[in-house]
PDBQT receptor file of N, H, CA, C and O in Angstrom, charges set to zero:
ATOM      1  N   MET A   1      -1.784 -18.740   1.778  1.00  0.00    +0.000 N 
ATOM      2  CA  MET A   1      -1.490 -18.961   0.376  1.00  0.00    +0.000 C 
ATOM      3  C   MET A   1      -0.192 -18.245   0.025  1.00  0.00    +0.000 C 
ATOM      4  O   MET A   1      -0.007 -17.083   0.387  1.00  0.00    +0.000 OA
ATOM      5  N   ASN A   2       0.696 -18.921  -0.669  1.00  0.00    +0.000 N 
ATOM      6  H   ASN A   2       0.545 -19.864  -0.964  1.00  0.00    +0.000 HD
ATOM      7  CA  ASN A   2       1.954 -18.323  -1.105  1.00  0.00    +0.000 C 
ATOM      8  C   ASN A   2       1.722 -17.422  -2.304  1.00  0.00    +0.000 C 
ATOM      9  O   ASN A   2       0.793 -17.629  -3.085  1.00  0.00    +0.000 OA
ATOM     10  N   THR A   3       2.569 -16.433  -2.435  1.00  0.00    +0.000 N 
ATOM     11  H   THR A   3       3.323 -16.266  -1.801  1.00  0.00    +0.000 HD
ATOM     12  CA  THR A   3       2.479 -15.464  -3.518  1.00  0.00    +0.000 C 
ATOM     13  C   THR A   3       3.812 -15.413  -4.252  1.00  0.00    +0.000 C 
ATOM     14  O   THR A   3       4.872 -15.457  -3.627  1.00  0.00    +0.000 OA
ATOM     15  N   VAL A   4       3.761 -15.319  -5.573  1.00  0.00    +0.000 N 
ATOM     16  H   VAL A   4       2.900 -15.283  -6.081  1.00  0.00    +0.000 HD
ATOM     17  CA  VAL A   4       4.975 -15.174  -6.381  1.00  0.00    +0.000 C 
ATOM     18  C   VAL A   4       5.275 -13.687  -6.465  1.00  0.00    +0.000 C 
ATOM     19  O   VAL A   4       4.399 -12.878  -6.770  1.00  0.00    +0.000 OA
ATOM     20  N   ARG A   5       6.522 -13.340  -6.191  1.00  0.00    +0.000 N 
ATOM     21  H   ARG A   5       7.234 -13.997  -5.943  1.00  0.00    +0.000 HD
ATOM     22  CA  ARG A   5       6.948 -11.936  -6.171  1.00  0.00    +0.000 C 
ATOM     23  C   ARG A   5       8.193 -11.749  -7.030  1.00  0.00    +0.000 C 
ATOM     24  O   ARG A   5       9.007 -12.662  -7.179  1.00  0.00    +0.000 OA
ATOM     25  N   GLN A   6       8.325 -10.559  -7.587  1.00  0.00    +0.000 N 
ATOM     26  H   GLN A   6       7.664  -9.818  -7.466  1.00  0.00    +0.000 HD
ATOM     27  CA  GLN A   6       9.489 -10.195  -8.384  1.00  0.00    +0.000 C 
ATOM     28  C   GLN A   6      10.296  -9.168  -7.613  1.00  0.00    +0.000 C 
ATOM     29  O   GLN A   6       9.746  -8.187  -7.115  1.00  0.00    +0.000 OA
ATOM     30  N   ILE A   7      11.587  -9.388  -7.514  1.00  0.00    +0.000 N 
ATOM     31  H   ILE A   7      12.034 -10.186  -7.918  1.00  0.00    +0.000 HD
ATOM     32  CA  ILE A   7      12.447  -8.444  -6.805  1.00  0.00    +0.000 C 
ATOM     33  C   ILE A   7      12.554  -7.151  -7.596  1.00  0.00    +0.000 C 
ATOM     34  O   ILE A   7      12.791  -7.162  -8.804  1.00  0.00    +0.000 OA
ATOM     35  N   CYS A   8      12.378  -6.040  -6.900  1.00  0.00    +0.000 N 
ATOM     36  H   CYS A   8      12.186  -6.031  -5.919  1.00  0.00    +0.000 HD
ATOM     37  CA  CYS A   8      12.515  -4.712  -7.488  1.00  0.00    +0.000 C 
ATOM     38  C   CYS A   8      13.639  -4.008  -6.739  1.00  0.00    +0.000 C 
ATOM     39  O   CYS A   8      13.559  -3.849  -5.521  1.00  0.00    +0.000 OA
ATOM     40  N   HIS A   9      14.663  -3.590  -7.431  1.00  0.00    +0.000 N 
ATOM     41  H   HIS A   9      14.728  -3.719  -8.421  1.00  0.00    +0.000 HD
ATOM     42  CA  HIS A   9      15.834  -2.996  -6.784  1.00  0.00    +0.000 C 
ATOM     43  C   HIS A   9      15.615  -1.537  -6.376  1.00  0.00    +0.000 C 
ATOM     44  O   HIS A   9      16.474  -0.941  -5.726  1.00  0.00    +0.000 OA
ATOM     45  N   PHE A  10      14.470  -0.959  -6.755  1.00  0.00    +0.000 N 
ATOM     46  H   PHE A  10      13.773  -1.443  -7.283  1.00  0.00    +0.000 HD
ATOM     47  CA  PHE A  10      14.207   0.449  -6.455  1.00  0.00    +0.000 C 
ATOM     48  C   PHE A  10      13.089   0.640  -5.448  1.00  0.00    +0.000 C 
ATOM     49  O   PHE A  10      12.659   1.770  -5.217  1.00  0.00    +0.000 OA
ATOM     50  N   GLY A  11      12.611  -0.430  -4.846  1.00  0.00    +0.000 N 
ATOM     51  H   GLY A  11      12.961  -1.348  -5.033  1.00  0.00    +0.000 HD
ATOM     52  CA  GLY A  11      11.524  -0.351  -3.887  1.00  0.00    +0.000 C 
ATOM     53  C   GLY A  11      11.088  -1.736  -3.472  1.00  0.00    +0.000 C 
ATOM     54  O   GLY A  11      11.835  -2.702  -3.632  1.00  0.00    +0.000 OA
ATOM     55  N   PRO A  12       9.863  -1.843  -2.931  1.00  0.00    +0.000 N 
ATOM     56  CA  PRO A  12       9.384  -3.156  -2.489  1.00  0.00    +0.000 C 
ATOM     57  C   PRO A  12       9.180  -4.111  -3.663  1.00  0.00    +0.000 C 
ATOM     58  O   PRO A  12       9.015  -3.682  -4.805  1.00  0.00    +0.000 OA
ATOM     59  N   CYS A  13       9.193  -5.399  -3.370  1.00  0.00    +0.000 N 
ATOM     60  H   CYS A  13       9.327  -5.748  -2.443  1.00  0.00    +0.000 HD
ATOM     61  CA  CYS A  13       8.982  -6.423  -4.395  1.00  0.00    +0.000 C 
ATOM     62  C   CYS A  13       7.592  -6.281  -5.006  1.00  0.00    +0.000 C 
ATOM     63  O   CYS A  13       6.653  -5.824  -4.354  1.00  0.00    +0.000 OA
ATOM     64  N   ILE A  14       7.480  -6.678  -6.261  1.00  0.00    +0.000 N 
ATOM     65  H   ILE A  14       8.243  -7.049  -6.791  1.00  0.00    +0.000 HD
ATOM     66  CA  ILE A  14       6.226  -6.581  -7.007  1.00  0.00    +0.000 C 
ATOM     67  C   ILE A  14       5.503  -7.921  -6.905  1.00  0.00    +0.000 C 
ATOM     68  O   ILE A  14       6.083  -8.964  -7.208  1.00  0.00    +0.000 OA
ATOM     69  N   VAL A  15       4.238  -7.897  -6.481  1.00  0.00    +0.000 N 
ATOM     70  H   VAL A  15       3.767  -7.050  -6.235  1.00  0.00    +0.000 HD
ATOM     71  CA  VAL A  15       3.440  -9.117  -6.384  1.00  0.00    +0.000 C 
ATOM     72  C   VAL A  15       2.938  -9.477  -7.779  1.00  0.00    +0.000 C 
ATOM     73  O   VAL A  15       2.257  -8.682  -8.427  1.00  0.00    +0.000 OA
ATOM     74  N   LEU A  16       3.286 -10.704  -8.242  1.00  0.00    +0.000 N 
ATOM     75  H   LEU A  16       3.839 -11.349  -7.715  1.00  0.00    +0.000 HD
ATOM     76  CA  LEU A  16       2.850 -11.162  -9.559  1.00  0.00    +0.000 C 
ATOM     77  C   LEU A  16       1.518 -11.899  -9.484  1.00  0.00    +0.000 C 
ATOM     78  O   LEU A  16       0.681 -11.759 -10.375  1.00  0.00    +0.000 OA
ATOM     79  N   GLY A  17       1.317 -12.685  -8.425  1.00  0.00    +0.000 N 
ATOM     80  H   GLY A  17       1.997 -12.799  -7.701  1.00  0.00    +0.000 HD
ATOM     81  CA  GLY A  17       0.062 -13.408  -8.276  1.00  0.00    +0.000 C 
ATOM     82  C   GLY A  17       0.210 -14.600  -7.361  1.00  0.00    +0.000 C 
ATOM     83  O   GLY A  17       1.315 -14.912  -6.918  1.00  0.00    +0.000 OA
ATOM     84  N   PRO A  18      -0.906 -15.278  -7.070  1.00  0.00    +0.000 N 
ATOM     85  CA  PRO A  18      -0.867 -16.454  -6.201  1.00  0.00    +0.000 C 
ATOM     86  C   PRO A  18      -0.089 -17.612  -6.834  1.00  0.00    +0.000 C 
ATOM     87  O   PRO A  18      -0.225 -17.884  -8.027  1.00  0.00    +0.000 OA
ATOM     88  N   PHE A  19       0.715 -18.279  -6.033  1.00  0.00    +0.000 N 
ATOM     89  H   PHE A  19       0.826 -18.058  -5.064  1.00  0.00    +0.000 HD
ATOM     90  CA  PHE A  19       1.515 -19.422  -6.462  1.00  0.00    +0.000 C 
ATOM     91  C   PHE A  19       0.599 -20.604  -6.787  1.00  0.00    +0.000 C 
ATOM     92  O   PHE A  19      -0.315 -20.911  -6.022  1.00  0.00    +0.000 OA
ATOM     93  N   LEU A  20       0.847 -21.269  -7.927  1.00  0.00    +0.000 N 
ATOM     94  H   LEU A  20       1.590 -21.019  -8.548  1.00  0.00    +0.000 HD
ATOM     95  CA  LEU A  20       0.077 -22.448  -8.299  1.00  0.00    +0.000 C 
ATOM     96  C   LEU A  20       0.894 -23.726  -8.145  1.00  0.00    +0.000 C 
ATOM     97  O   LEU A  20       0.481 -24.652  -7.448  1.00  0.00    +0.000 OA
ATOM     98  N   ARG A  21       2.053 -23.774  -8.797  1.00  0.00    +0.000 N 
ATOM     99  H   ARG A  21       2.388 -23.022  -9.364  1.00  0.00    +0.000 HD
ATOM    100  CA  ARG A  21       2.911 -24.963  -8.715  1.00  0.00    +0.000 C 
ATOM    101  C   ARG A  21       4.303 -24.615  -9.213  1.00  0.00    +0.000 C 
ATOM    102  O   ARG A  21       4.540 -23.544  -9.773  1.00  0.00    +0.000 OA
ATOM    103  N   GLU A  22       5.212 -25.547  -8.994  1.00  0.00    +0.000 N 
ATOM    104  H   GLU A  22       5.020 -26.417  -8.539  1.00  0.00    +0.000 HD
ATOM    105  CA  GLU A  22       6.606 -25.345  -9.379  1.00  0.00    +0.000 C 
ATOM    106  C   GLU A  22       7.117 -26.611 -10.052  1.00  0.00    +0.000 C 
ATOM    107  O   GLU A  22       6.858 -27.720  -9.584  1.00  0.00    +0.000 OA
ATOM    108  N   THR A  23       7.841 -26.441 -11.149  1.00  0.00    +0.000 N 
ATOM    109  H   THR A  23       8.052 -25.541 -11.529  1.00  0.00    +0.000 HD
ATOM    110  CA  THR A  23       8.514 -27.560 -11.810  1.00  0.00    +0.000 C 
ATOM    111  C   THR A  23      10.015 -27.326 -11.690  1.00  0.00    +0.000 C 
ATOM    112  O   THR A  23      10.455 -26.375 -11.044  1.00  0.00    +0.000 OA
ATOM    113  N   ARG A  24      10.777 -28.179 -12.304  1.00  0.00    +0.000 N 
ATOM    114  H   ARG A  24      10.419 -28.952 -12.829  1.00  0.00    +0.000 HD
ATOM    115  CA  ARG A  24      12.233 -28.048 -12.232  1.00  0.00    +0.000 C 
ATOM    116  C   ARG A  24      12.721 -26.736 -12.836  1.00  0.00    +0.000 C 
ATOM    117  O   ARG A  24      13.718 -26.177 -12.378  1.00  0.00    +0.000 OA
ATOM    118  N   THR A  25      12.027 -26.236 -13.865  1.00  0.00    +0.000 N 
ATOM    119  H   THR A  25      11.217 -26.689 -14.237  1.00  0.00    +0.000 HD
ATOM    120  CA  THR A  25      12.497 -25.047 -14.576  1.00  0.00    +0.000 C 
ATOM    121  C   THR A  25      11.586 -23.829 -14.484  1.00  0.00    +0.000 C 
ATOM    122  O   THR A  25      12.003 -22.725 -14.834  1.00  0.00    +0.000 OA
ATOM    123  N   ARG A  26      10.338 -24.010 -14.014  1.00  0.00    +0.000 N 
ATOM    124  H   ARG A  26      10.000 -24.906 -13.729  1.00  0.00    +0.000 HD
ATOM    125  CA  ARG A  26       9.383 -22.901 -14.023  1.00  0.00    +0.000 C 
ATOM    126  C   ARG A  26       8.626 -22.771 -12.709  1.00  0.00    +0.000 C 
ATOM    127  O   ARG A  26       8.485 -23.731 -11.951  1.00  0.00    +0.000 OA
ATOM    128  N   ILE A  27       8.142 -21.552 -12.459  1.00  0.00    +0.000 N 
ATOM    129  H   ILE A  27       8.257 -20.772 -13.074  1.00  0.00    +0.000 HD
ATOM    130  CA  ILE A  27       7.233 -21.269 -11.355  1.00  0.00    +0.000 C 
ATOM    131  C   ILE A  27       5.941 -20.756 -11.991  1.00  0.00    +0.000 C 
ATOM    132  O   ILE A  27       5.953 -19.792 -12.756  1.00  0.00    +0.000 OA
ATOM    133  N   TYR A  28       4.825 -21.416 -11.663  1.00  0.00    +0.000 N 
ATOM    134  H   TYR A  28       4.815 -22.200 -11.041  1.00  0.00    +0.000 HD
ATOM    135  CA  TYR A  28       3.524 -21.049 -12.217  1.00  0.00    +0.000 C 
ATOM    136  C   TYR A  28       2.733 -20.256 -11.178  1.00  0.00    +0.000 C 
ATOM    137  O   TYR A  28       2.785 -20.552  -9.984  1.00  0.00    +0.000 OA
ATOM    138  N   TYR A  29       2.000 -19.246 -11.647  1.00  0.00    +0.000 N 
ATOM    139  H   TYR A  29       1.958 -19.006 -12.617  1.00  0.00    +0.000 HD
ATOM    140  CA  TYR A  29       1.175 -18.425 -10.766  1.00  0.00    +0.000 C 
ATOM    141  C   TYR A  29      -0.068 -17.967 -11.511  1.00  0.00    +0.000 C 
ATOM    142  O   TYR A  29      -0.128 -18.048 -12.738  1.00  0.00    +0.000 OA
ATOM    143  N   ARG A  30      -1.057 -17.486 -10.773  1.00  0.00    +0.000 N 
ATOM    144  H   ARG A  30      -1.009 -17.420  -9.776  1.00  0.00    +0.000 HD
ATOM    145  CA  ARG A  30      -2.303 -17.004 -11.366  1.00  0.00    +0.000 C 
ATOM    146  C   ARG A  30      -2.182 -15.507 -11.590  1.00  0.00    +0.000 C 
ATOM    147  O   ARG A  30      -1.789 -14.761 -10.692  1.00  0.00    +0.000 OA
ATOM    148  N   CYS A  31      -2.523 -15.076 -12.800  1.00  0.00    +0.000 N 
ATOM    149  H   CYS A  31      -2.842 -15.682 -13.529  1.00  0.00    +0.000 HD
ATOM    150  CA  CYS A  31      -2.457 -13.656 -13.158  1.00  0.00    +0.000 C 
ATOM    151  C   CYS A  31      -3.756 -13.279 -13.868  1.00  0.00    +0.000 C 
ATOM    152  O   CYS A  31      -3.973 -13.689 -15.008  1.00  0.00    +0.000 OA
ATOM    153  N   GLN A  32      -4.606 -12.519 -13.225  1.00  0.00    +0.000 N 
ATOM    154  H   GLN A  32      -4.430 -12.185 -12.299  1.00  0.00    +0.000 HD
ATOM    155  CA  GLN A  32      -5.882 -12.059 -13.789  1.00  0.00    +0.000 C 
ATOM    156  C   GLN A  32      -6.684 -13.220 -14.376  1.00  0.00    +0.000 C 
ATOM    157  O   GLN A  32      -7.038 -13.203 -15.555  1.00  0.00    +0.000 OA
ATOM    158  N   ASP A  33      -6.965 -14.219 -13.553  1.00  0.00    +0.000 N 
ATOM    159  H   ASP A  33      -6.678 -14.232 -12.595  1.00  0.00    +0.000 HD
ATOM    160  CA  ASP A  33      -7.767 -15.392 -13.919  1.00  0.00    +0.000 C 
ATOM    161  C   ASP A  33      -7.138 -16.267 -15.005  1.00  0.00    +0.000 C 
ATOM    162  O   ASP A  33      -7.822 -17.109 -15.587  1.00  0.00    +0.000 OA
ATOM    163  N   LYS A  34      -5.873 -16.083 -15.279  1.00  0.00    +0.000 N 
ATOM    164  H   LYS A  34      -5.318 -15.398 -14.806  1.00  0.00    +0.000 HD
ATOM    165  CA  LYS A  34      -5.162 -16.930 -16.241  1.00  0.00    +0.000 C 
ATOM    166  C   LYS A  34      -3.902 -17.457 -15.587  1.00  0.00    +0.000 C 
ATOM    167  O   LYS A  34      -3.373 -16.855 -14.652  1.00  0.00    +0.000 OA
ATOM    168  N   GLU A  35      -3.428 -18.580 -16.085  1.00  0.00    +0.000 N 
ATOM    169  H   GLU A  35      -3.857 -19.069 -16.844  1.00  0.00    +0.000 HD
ATOM    170  CA  GLU A  35      -2.192 -19.154 -15.568  1.00  0.00    +0.000 C 
ATOM    171  C   GLU A  35      -1.006 -18.537 -16.300  1.00  0.00    +0.000 C 
ATOM    172  O   GLU A  35      -0.999 -18.457 -17.529  1.00  0.00    +0.000 OA
ATOM    173  N   ALA A  36      -0.022 -18.110 -15.553  1.00  0.00    +0.000 N 
ATOM    174  H   ALA A  36      -0.027 -18.175 -14.555  1.00  0.00    +0.000 HD
ATOM    175  CA  ALA A  36       1.203 -17.545 -16.119  1.00  0.00    +0.000 C 
ATOM    176  C   ALA A  36       2.392 -18.280 -15.508  1.00  0.00    +0.000 C 
ATOM    177  O   ALA A  36       2.245 -18.989 -14.513  1.00  0.00    +0.000 OA
ATOM    178  N   TRP A  37       3.555 -18.111 -16.100  1.00  0.00    +0.000 N 
ATOM    179  H   TRP A  37       3.675 -17.535 -16.908  1.00  0.00    +0.000 HD
ATOM    180  CA  TRP A  37       4.744 -18.768 -15.565  1.00  0.00    +0.000 C 
ATOM    181  C   TRP A  37       5.965 -17.908 -15.841  1.00  0.00    +0.000 C 
ATOM    182  O   TRP A  37       5.954 -17.018 -16.691  1.00  0.00    +0.000 OA
ATOM    183  N   VAL A  38       7.010 -18.206 -15.097  1.00  0.00    +0.000 N 
ATOM    184  H   VAL A  38       7.019 -18.929 -14.406  1.00  0.00    +0.000 HD
ATOM    185  CA  VAL A  38       8.292 -17.543 -15.295  1.00  0.00    +0.000 C 
ATOM    186  C   VAL A  38       9.376 -18.604 -15.137  1.00  0.00    +0.000 C 
ATOM    187  O   VAL A  38       9.282 -19.476 -14.273  1.00  0.00    +0.000 OA
ATOM    188  N   ASN A  39      10.396 -18.523 -15.972  1.00  0.00    +0.000 N 
ATOM    189  H   ASN A  39      10.472 -17.815 -16.673  1.00  0.00    +0.000 HD
ATOM    190  CA  ASN A  39      11.532 -19.445 -15.862  1.00  0.00    +0.000 C 
ATOM    191  C   ASN A  39      12.328 -19.132 -14.611  1.00  0.00    +0.000 C 
ATOM    192  O   ASN A  39      12.525 -17.965 -14.270  1.00  0.00    +0.000 OA
ATOM    193  N   LYS A  40      12.786 -20.169 -13.927  1.00  0.00    +0.000 N 
ATOM    194  H   LYS A  40      12.626 -21.116 -14.204  1.00  0.00    +0.000 HD
ATOM    195  CA  LYS A  40      13.612 -19.959 -12.738  1.00  0.00    +0.000 C 
ATOM    196  C   LYS A  40      14.926 -19.281 -13.090  1.00  0.00    +0.000 C 
ATOM    197  O   LYS A  40      15.517 -18.606 -12.247  1.00  0.00    +0.000 OA
ATOM    198  N   SER A  41      15.390 -19.449 -14.316  1.00  0.00    +0.000 N 
ATOM    199  H   SER A  41      14.910 -19.998 -15.001  1.00  0.00    +0.000 HD
ATOM    200  CA  SER A  41      16.653 -18.835 -14.738  1.00  0.00    +0.000 C 
ATOM    201  C   SER A  41      16.455 -17.430 -15.313  1.00  0.00    +0.000 C 
ATOM    202  O   SER A  41      17.402 -16.831 -15.824  1.00  0.00    +0.000 OA
ATOM    203  N   SER A  42      15.244 -16.909 -15.234  1.00  0.00    +0.000 N 
ATOM    204  H   SER A  42      14.475 -17.396 -14.820  1.00  0.00    +0.000 HD
ATOM    205  CA  SER A  42      14.919 -15.598 -15.785  1.00  0.00    +0.000 C 
ATOM    206  C   SER A  42      15.615 -14.474 -15.015  1.00  0.00    +0.000 C 
ATOM    207  O   SER A  42      15.996 -14.644 -13.857  1.00  0.00    +0.000 OA
ATOM    208  N   ARG A  43      15.771 -13.343 -15.667  1.00  0.00    +0.000 N 
ATOM    209  H   ARG A  43      15.461 -13.206 -16.607  1.00  0.00    +0.000 HD
ATOM    210  CA  ARG A  43      16.333 -12.159 -15.018  1.00  0.00    +0.000 C 
ATOM    211  C   ARG A  43      15.334 -11.488 -14.082  1.00  0.00    +0.000 C 
ATOM    212  O   ARG A  43      15.688 -10.541 -13.379  1.00  0.00    +0.000 OA
ATOM    213  N   LEU A  44      14.090 -11.964 -14.062  1.00  0.00    +0.000 N 
ATOM    214  H   LEU A  44      13.802 -12.733 -14.632  1.00  0.00    +0.000 HD
ATOM    215  CA  LEU A  44      13.064 -11.351 -13.215  1.00  0.00    +0.000 C 
ATOM    216  C   LEU A  44      13.314 -11.571 -11.730  1.00  0.00    +0.000 C 
ATOM    217  O   LEU A  44      12.778 -10.830 -10.907  1.00  0.00    +0.000 OA
ATOM    218  N   LEU A  45      14.113 -12.570 -11.365  1.00  0.00    +0.000 N 
ATOM    219  H   LEU A  45      14.548 -13.173 -12.034  1.00  0.00    +0.000 HD
ATOM    220  CA  LEU A  45      14.436 -12.867  -9.970  1.00  0.00    +0.000 C 
ATOM    221  C   LEU A  45      13.172 -12.971  -9.123  1.00  0.00    +0.000 C 
ATOM    222  O   LEU A  45      12.894 -12.109  -8.290  1.00  0.00    +0.000 OA
ATOM    223  N   VAL A  46      12.419 -14.033  -9.346  1.00  0.00    +0.000 N 
ATOM    224  H   VAL A  46      12.646 -14.734 -10.023  1.00  0.00    +0.000 HD
ATOM    225  CA  VAL A  46      11.185 -14.239  -8.596  1.00  0.00    +0.000 C 
ATOM    226  C   VAL A  46      11.440 -15.095  -7.368  1.00  0.00    +0.000 C 
ATOM    227  O   VAL A  46      12.399 -15.866  -7.314  1.00  0.00    +0.000 OA
ATOM    228  N   HIS A  47      10.557 -14.945  -6.376  1.00  0.00    +0.000 N 
ATOM    229  H   HIS A  47       9.778 -14.320  -6.420  1.00  0.00    +0.000 HD
ATOM    230  CA  HIS A  47      10.636 -15.738  -5.161  1.00  0.00    +0.000 C 
ATOM    231  C   HIS A  47       9.238 -15.922  -4.593  1.00  0.00    +0.000 C 
ATOM    232  O   HIS A  47       8.310 -15.192  -4.943  1.00  0.00    +0.000 OA
ATOM    233  N   ILE A  48       9.100 -16.903  -3.715  1.00  0.00    +0.000 N 
ATOM    234  H   ILE A  48       9.854 -17.496  -3.431  1.00  0.00    +0.000 HD
ATOM    235  CA  ILE A  48       7.799 -17.222  -3.139  1.00  0.00    +0.000 C 
ATOM    236  C   ILE A  48       7.709 -16.749  -1.686  1.00  0.00    +0.000 C 
ATOM    237  O   ILE A  48       6.717 -16.127  -1.304  1.00  0.00    +0.000 OA
ATOM    238  N   ALA A  49       8.701 -17.026  -0.894  1.00  0.00    +0.000 N 
ATOM    239  H   ALA A  49       9.506 -17.531  -1.204  1.00  0.00    +0.000 HD
ATOM    240  CA  ALA A  49       8.706 -16.589   0.509  1.00  0.00    +0.000 C 
ATOM    241  C   ALA A  49       9.062 -15.099   0.579  1.00  0.00    +0.000 C 
ATOM    242  O   ALA A  49       9.943 -14.644  -0.151  1.00  0.00    +0.000 OA
ATOM    243  N   PRO A  50       8.387 -14.332   1.449  1.00  0.00    +0.000 N 
ATOM    244  CA  PRO A  50       8.696 -12.913   1.572  1.00  0.00    +0.000 C 
ATOM    245  C   PRO A  50      10.157 -12.675   1.966  1.00  0.00    +0.000 C 
ATOM    246  O   PRO A  50      10.711 -13.387   2.803  1.00  0.00    +0.000 OA
ATOM    247  N   CYS A  51      10.759 -11.674   1.356  1.00  0.00    +0.000 N 
ATOM    248  H   CYS A  51      10.309 -11.095   0.677  1.00  0.00    +0.000 HD
ATOM    249  CA  CYS A  51      12.139 -11.297   1.675  1.00  0.00    +0.000 C 
ATOM    250  C   CYS A  51      12.109  -9.939   2.377  1.00  0.00    +0.000 C 
ATOM    251  O   CYS A  51      11.042  -9.333   2.467  1.00  0.00    +0.000 OA
ATOM    252  N   PRO A  52      13.236  -9.443   2.876  1.00  0.00    +0.000 N 
ATOM    253  CA  PRO A  52      13.247  -8.140   3.563  1.00  0.00    +0.000 C 
ATOM    254  C   PRO A  52      12.752  -6.969   2.702  1.00  0.00    +0.000 C 
ATOM    255  O   PRO A  52      12.375  -5.933   3.249  1.00  0.00    +0.000 OA
ATOM    256  N   LEU A  53      12.746  -7.108   1.380  1.00  0.00    +0.000 N 
ATOM    257  H   LEU A  53      13.053  -7.950   0.936  1.00  0.00    +0.000 HD
ATOM    258  CA  LEU A  53      12.261  -6.036   0.509  1.00  0.00    +0.000 C 
ATOM    259  C   LEU A  53      10.745  -6.057   0.334  1.00  0.00    +0.000 C 
ATOM    260  O   LEU A  53      10.176  -5.082  -0.157  1.00  0.00    +0.000 OA
ATOM    261  N   CYS A  54      10.078  -7.144   0.723  1.00  0.00    +0.000 N 
ATOM    262  H   CYS A  54      10.540  -7.935   1.122  1.00  0.00    +0.000 HD
ATOM    263  CA  CYS A  54       8.623  -7.270   0.573  1.00  0.00    +0.000 C 
ATOM    264  C   CYS A  54       7.897  -6.416   1.612  1.00  0.00    +0.000 C 
ATOM    265  O   CYS A  54       8.337  -6.311   2.757  1.00  0.00    +0.000 OA
ATOM    266  N   ARG A  55       6.792  -5.814   1.207  1.00  0.00    +0.000 N 
ATOM    267  H   ARG A  55       6.434  -5.900   0.277  1.00  0.00    +0.000 HD
ATOM    268  CA  ARG A  55       6.011  -4.965   2.115  1.00  0.00    +0.000 C 
ATOM    269  C   ARG A  55       5.497  -5.728   3.319  1.00  0.00    +0.000 C 
ATOM    270  O   ARG A  55       5.422  -5.168   4.413  1.00  0.00    +0.000 OA
ATOM    271  N   ASP A  56       5.137  -7.009   3.145  1.00  0.00    +0.000 N 
ATOM    272  H   ASP A  56       5.198  -7.464   2.257  1.00  0.00    +0.000 HD
ATOM    273  CA  ASP A  56       4.542  -7.783   4.236  1.00  0.00    +0.000 C 
ATOM    274  C   ASP A  56       5.546  -8.677   4.952  1.00  0.00    +0.000 C 
ATOM    275  O   ASP A  56       5.139  -9.605   5.652  1.00  0.00    +0.000 OA
ATOM    276  N   TYR A  57       6.827  -8.430   4.803  1.00  0.00    +0.000 N 
ATOM    277  H   TYR A  57       7.158  -7.676   4.235  1.00  0.00    +0.000 HD
ATOM    278  CA  TYR A  57       7.864  -9.270   5.420  1.00  0.00    +0.000 C 
ATOM    279  C   TYR A  57       7.732  -9.341   6.931  1.00  0.00    +0.000 C 
ATOM    280  O   TYR A  57       7.942 -10.405   7.515  1.00  0.00    +0.000 OA
ATOM    281  N   GLU A  58       7.394  -8.248   7.569  1.00  0.00    +0.000 N 
ATOM    282  H   GLU A  58       7.223  -7.384   7.095  1.00  0.00    +0.000 HD
ATOM    283  CA  GLU A  58       7.303  -8.196   9.032  1.00  0.00    +0.000 C 
ATOM    284  C   GLU A  58       6.149  -9.035   9.581  1.00  0.00    +0.000 C 
ATOM    285  O   GLU A  58       6.149  -9.377  10.764  1.00  0.00    +0.000 OA
ATOM    286  N   GLN A  59       5.177  -9.368   8.752  1.00  0.00    +0.000 N 
ATOM    287  H   GLN A  59       5.176  -9.090   7.791  1.00  0.00    +0.000 HD
ATOM    288  CA  GLN A  59       4.023 -10.152   9.205  1.00  0.00    +0.000 C 
ATOM    289  C   GLN A  59       4.364 -11.619   9.446  1.00  0.00    +0.000 C 
ATOM    290  O   GLN A  59       3.623 -12.320  10.135  1.00  0.00    +0.000 OA
ATOM    291  N   TYR A  60       5.473 -12.089   8.890  1.00  0.00    +0.000 N 
ATOM    292  H   TYR A  60       6.075 -11.520   8.331  1.00  0.00    +0.000 HD
ATOM    293  CA  TYR A  60       5.824 -13.499   8.961  1.00  0.00    +0.000 C 
ATOM    294  C   TYR A  60       7.008 -13.722   9.905  1.00  0.00    +0.000 C 
ATOM    295  O   TYR A  60       8.063 -13.116   9.715  1.00  0.00    +0.000 OA
ATOM    296  N   PRO A  61       6.855 -14.581  10.918  1.00  0.00    +0.000 N 
ATOM    297  CA  PRO A  61       8.017 -14.933  11.734  1.00  0.00    +0.000 C 
ATOM    298  C   PRO A  61       9.032 -15.673  10.870  1.00  0.00    +0.000 C 
ATOM    299  O   PRO A  61       8.652 -16.346   9.911  1.00  0.00    +0.000 OA
ATOM    300  N   GLU A  62      10.275 -15.562  11.185  1.00  0.00    +0.000 N 
ATOM    301  H   GLU A  62      10.584 -15.016  11.964  1.00  0.00    +0.000 HD
ATOM    302  CA  GLU A  62      11.336 -16.171  10.386  1.00  0.00    +0.000 C 
ATOM    303  C   GLU A  62      11.092 -17.673  10.190  1.00  0.00    +0.000 C 
ATOM    304  O   GLU A  62      10.935 -18.429  11.149  1.00  0.00    +0.000 OA
ATOM    305  N   GLY A  63      11.067 -18.076   8.907  1.00  0.00    +0.000 N 
ATOM    306  H   GLY A  63      11.194 -17.462   8.129  1.00  0.00    +0.000 HD
ATOM    307  CA  GLY A  63      10.904 -19.478   8.578  1.00  0.00    +0.000 C 
ATOM    308  C   GLY A  63       9.460 -19.978   8.562  1.00  0.00    +0.000 C 
ATOM    309  O   GLY A  63       9.235 -21.171   8.358  1.00  0.00    +0.000 OA
ATOM    310  N   HIS A  64       8.476 -19.098   8.771  1.00  0.00    +0.000 N 
ATOM    311  H   HIS A  64       8.660 -18.129   8.937  1.00  0.00    +0.000 HD
ATOM    312  CA  HIS A  64       7.080 -19.528   8.799  1.00  0.00    +0.000 C 
ATOM    313  C   HIS A  64       6.284 -18.775   7.729  1.00  0.00    +0.000 C 
ATOM    314  O   HIS A  64       5.792 -17.672   7.966  1.00  0.00    +0.000 OA
ATOM    315  N   TRP A  65       6.172 -19.376   6.579  1.00  0.00    +0.000 N 
ATOM    316  H   TRP A  65       6.572 -20.271   6.387  1.00  0.00    +0.000 HD
ATOM    317  CA  TRP A  65       5.426 -18.785   5.467  1.00  0.00    +0.000 C 
ATOM    318  C   TRP A  65       4.124 -19.530   5.319  1.00  0.00    +0.000 C 
ATOM    319  O   TRP A  65       3.964 -20.615   5.878  1.00  0.00    +0.000 OA
ATOM    320  N   ASP A  66       3.184 -18.967   4.571  1.00  0.00    +0.000 N 
ATOM    321  H   ASP A  66       3.313 -18.086   4.116  1.00  0.00    +0.000 HD
ATOM    322  CA  ASP A  66       1.876 -19.621   4.324  1.00  0.00    +0.000 C 
ATOM    323  C   ASP A  66       2.050 -20.983   3.733  1.00  0.00    +0.000 C 
ATOM    324  O   ASP A  66       1.065 -21.670   3.464  1.00  0.00    +0.000 OA
TER     325      ASP A  66
């Protein structure tokens, strides 16, 4: 299962919740049994695939995400 993450410039990325779906302008995820979303143009800098700043980045071979 993919996870939506927010880039944190002072440490590892922050996990926002499980990925639900993506539209042209938004990324939807589950947050405490409710649906939440973030604009792709937001300053939050969210991503779905683990990046080098993510705690679990080493668990995934390059190019192979859930």
